[in-house]
C-alpha positions as CSV (number, residue, x, y, z in Angstrom):
1,X,-53.9,37.3,70.2
2,X,-51.4,36.1,67.8
3,X,-47.8,37.3,67.5
4,X,-48.4,39.7,64.6
5,X,-51.2,41.5,66.5
6,X,-48.9,41.9,69.6
7,X,-46.2,43.4,67.4
8,X,-48.7,45.8,65.9
9,X,-50.1,47.1,69.2
10,X,-46.6,47.3,70.7
11,X,-45.2,49.4,67.8
12,X,-48.3,51.7,67.5
13,X,-49.2,52.4,71.2
14,X,-45.6,51.7,72.5
15,X,-46.9,50.5,75.9
16,X,-43.6,48.5,76.1
17,X,-41.3,51.4,75.2
18,X,-38.4,50.2,73.0
19,X,-39.2,46.5,73.4
20,X,-40.6,46.2,69.9
21,X,-37.5,44.4,68.6
22,X,-37.7,42.0,71.6
23,X,-41.3,41.1,70.7
24,X,-40.2,40.4,67.1
25,X,-37.6,38.0,68.4
26,X,-40.1,36.3,70.7
27,X,-42.5,36.0,67.9
28,X,-39.9,34.3,65.7
29,X,-39.0,32.0,68.5
30,X,-42.6,31.1,69.1
31,X,-43.0,30.3,65.4
32,X,-40.2,27.9,65.4
33,X,-41.4,26.3,68.6
34,X,-44.9,25.8,67.1
35,X,-43.2,24.2,64.0
36,X,-41.2,21.8,66.2
37,X,-44.1,20.9,68.5
38,X,-47.1,20.8,66.3
39,X,-45.6,20.0,62.9
40,X,-43.3,17.0,63.5
41,X,-44.8,15.3,60.5
42,X,-43.3,18.0,58.2
43,X,-39.9,17.5,59.8
44,X,-40.2,13.7,59.3
45,X,-41.2,14.1,55.7
46,X,-38.2,16.4,55.2
47,X,-36.0,13.8,56.8
48,X,-37.4,10.9,54.7
49,X,-36.8,12.9,51.5
50,X,-33.3,13.6,52.6
51,X,-32.6,9.9,53.2
52,X,-34.0,9.0,49.8
53,X,-31.8,11.6,48.2
54,X,-28.8,10.1,50.0
55,X,-29.7,6.6,48.9
56,X,-30.2,7.7,45.3
57,X,-26.7,9.0,44.9
58,X,-24.7,7.0,42.4
59,X,-21.6,5.4,43.8
60,X,-19.3,2.3,43.2
61,X,-19.6,-0.7,45.5
62,X,-16.7,-1.9,47.5
63,X,-16.2,-5.0,45.3
64,X,-16.1,-2.9,42.1
65,X,-13.7,-0.5,43.7
66,X,-11.4,-3.4,44.8
67,X,-11.5,-4.9,41.3
68,X,-10.5,-1.5,39.7
69,X,-7.6,-1.2,42.1
70,X,-6.4,-4.7,41.4
71,X,-6.7,-4.2,37.6
72,X,-4.8,-0.9,37.7
73,X,-2.1,-2.5,39.9
74,X,-1.7,-5.5,37.5
75,X,-1.5,-3.1,34.5
76,X,1.2,-1.0,36.2
77,X,3.2,-4.1,37.1
78,X,2.9,-5.4,33.6
79,X,4.2,-2.1,32.1
80,X,7.1,-2.1,34.5
81,X,7.9,-5.7,33.7
82,X,7.9,-5.2,29.9
83,X,10.1,-2.1,30.4
84,X,12.6,-4.0,32.4
85,X,12.7,-6.8,29.9
86,X,13.2,-4.3,27.0
87,X,16.0,-2.6,28.8
88,X,17.7,-5.9,29.6
89,X,17.4,-7.4,26.1
90,X,18.6,-4.3,24.4
91,X,21.7,-4.0,26.6
92,X,22.6,-7.7,26.7
93,X,23.8,-9.4,23.5
94,X,22.0,-12.6,22.9
95,X,23.2,-15.9,21.4
96,X,21.4,-17.0,18.3
97,X,22.2,-19.7,15.8
98,X,20.3,-20.3,12.5
99,X,20.5,-23.8,11.2
100,X,19.8,-24.2,7.5
101,X,20.3,-26.6,4.5
102,X,20.4,-29.8,6.6
103,X,21.1,-33.1,4.7
104,X,21.7,-36.7,5.7
105,X,22.8,-39.1,3.0
106,X,23.4,-42.8,2.8
107,X,25.6,-44.1,-0.1
108,X,25.6,-47.8,-1.0
109,X,27.3,-47.4,-4.4
110,X,30.8,-47.4,-2.9
111,X,32.7,-50.5,-1.9
112,X,32.1,-49.5,1.7
113,X,28.6,-48.2,2.2
114,X,28.6,-45.1,4.3
115,X,26.5,-42.3,5.6
116,X,27.1,-38.6,5.6
117,X,25.5,-35.5,7.0
118,X,25.9,-31.8,6.3
119,X,24.4,-28.6,7.7
120,X,25.0,-24.8,7.6
121,X,25.1,-22.8,10.8
122,X,24.8,-19.0,10.8
123,X,25.6,-17.0,13.9
124,X,22.8,-14.3,13.8
125,X,23.3,-13.3,17.4
126,X,25.3,-10.5,18.9
127,X,28.1,-12.6,20.5
128,X,30.5,-15.4,19.6
129,X,29.5,-19.0,20.2
130,X,31.3,-22.1,21.3
131,X,29.9,-25.4,20.0
132,X,30.3,-28.3,22.5
133,X,29.1,-31.1,20.3
134,X,27.1,-32.1,17.3
135,X,24.7,-35.1,17.2
136,X,22.9,-36.9,14.4
137,X,19.8,-38.8,15.5
138,X,20.9,-38.4,19.1
139,X,24.3,-39.9,18.6
140,X,27.3,-37.7,19.3
141,X,29.7,-37.3,16.4
142,X,33.4,-37.6,17.0
143,X,35.3,-34.4,16.1
144,X,37.7,-36.4,14.0
145,X,34.7,-37.2,11.6
146,X,33.7,-33.5,11.5
147,X,34.9,-31.3,8.6
148,X,34.2,-27.6,8.7
149,X,34.7,-24.3,6.9
150,X,34.1,-20.9,8.4
151,X,33.2,-18.0,6.0
152,X,31.8,-14.6,6.4
153,X,30.2,-14.4,2.9
154,X,26.6,-15.4,2.3
155,X,26.0,-18.8,0.7
156,X,22.8,-19.3,-1.3
157,X,23.6,-22.6,-3.0
158,X,22.5,-25.9,-1.4
159,X,25.0,-28.4,0.1
160,X,25.7,-31.6,-1.9
161,X,27.0,-35.1,-1.1
162,X,30.8,-35.4,-1.2
163,X,32.4,-38.9,-1.3
164,X,35.9,-37.8,-0.4
165,X,36.0,-35.9,2.9
166,X,39.5,-35.2,4.1
167,X,41.6,-32.7,6.0
168,X,42.2,-29.5,3.9
169,X,40.0,-31.1,1.2
170,X,38.1,-28.9,-1.3
171,X,34.3,-28.9,-1.8
172,X,32.6,-26.9,-4.5
173,X,29.4,-25.1,-3.2
174,X,27.5,-23.1,-5.8
175,X,30.6,-23.1,-8.1
176,X,32.9,-21.7,-5.4
177,X,35.6,-23.9,-3.8
178,X,35.8,-24.1,0.0
179,X,38.6,-25.6,2.0
180,X,37.5,-27.9,4.8
181,X,39.5,-28.7,8.0
182,X,39.0,-31.7,10.1
183,X,38.1,-31.3,13.7
184,X,40.5,-32.0,16.6
185,X,39.7,-34.3,19.5
186,X,38.5,-32.4,22.6
187,X,38.7,-29.1,20.7
188,X,35.3,-27.4,20.4
189,X,34.3,-25.3,17.4
190,X,34.0,-21.6,17.7
191,X,31.9,-19.3,15.5
192,X,32.1,-15.5,15.5
193,X,29.0,-13.3,15.3
194,X,28.0,-12.7,11.7
195,X,30.0,-15.7,10.4
196,X,28.8,-19.0,8.7
197,X,29.9,-22.5,9.5
198,X,29.6,-25.3,7.0
199,X,29.8,-28.7,8.6
200,X,30.2,-32.1,7.0
201,X,30.0,-35.2,9.1
202,X,31.5,-38.5,7.8
203,X,29.7,-41.7,8.5
204,X,27.4,-40.8,11.5
205,X,27.0,-43.9,13.7
206,X,23.2,-43.9,13.7
207,X,22.6,-43.9,9.9
208,X,22.1,-47.2,8.0
209,X,20.5,-48.5,4.7
210,X,17.1,-49.0,6.3
211,X,17.0,-45.3,7.4
212,X,16.6,-44.0,3.8
213,X,13.4,-42.0,3.7
214,X,13.2,-41.7,7.5
215,X,13.3,-38.3,9.2
216,X,16.2,-37.7,11.6
217,X,17.5,-34.7,13.5
218,X,20.8,-32.9,13.7
219,X,21.4,-31.1,17.0
220,X,24.1,-28.5,17.7
221,X,24.9,-28.0,21.4
222,X,26.5,-24.8,22.8
223,X,27.3,-23.7,26.3
224,X,24.0,-22.0,26.7
225,X,21.5,-23.8,24.4
226,X,20.8,-26.4,21.8
227,X,19.6,-26.1,18.2
228,X,17.7,-28.8,16.4
229,X,17.0,-29.3,12.7
230,X,15.3,-32.2,10.9
231,X,16.0,-33.8,7.5
232,X,15.0,-36.9,5.6
233,X,17.7,-39.5,4.9
234,X,18.5,-39.3,1.2
235,X,19.9,-42.0,-1.1
236,X,22.8,-40.9,-3.3
237,X,22.9,-41.8,-7.0
């Protein structure tokens, strides 16, 4: 007699009194017991399907996750670094010199052949600059051979050769006269921010007749940096 027939007889004839609910509970327990004992294969199939579902779930591997964490960390560090550099550069005034109109001449027409160099230096930075020395072709120029003029106005005209360099001498540049002072021994040149320095160098030591047509450099040294500009040695008419 199966479980359903027992429940039917119990409820109709009531030989068990009020034990009908107890029989229902026993019947359910028997059903689960039969499922566990005689239908293990069904449970195993259910377990296999469950394992397949777990294996089929999409997820990132450990290597990929580690790479993502590293990339994000590097990106965050880069952003922080650029931010710090931006804050530092905007709050700190930098030194910057612009060298333009470089010239190196050699004159053999005079009784005493001589060389000459000239360059224009513009302080485009945010602070004043002290120039320690000026070299032509690697040779330091004595300050007594350096003639300079400091001006705030812009100069568009090119520099030309001048055969008579002297203290408080006058040189015309673009039709305008400029007074040049001679440098003093052991006294460096200073240039304020936004100003222009015109420099003439009389008879650089490293320039000779055979250097005409050869490229040579003019270097300006400051306390924090050095600035280099090249020019071909020109022959004067």
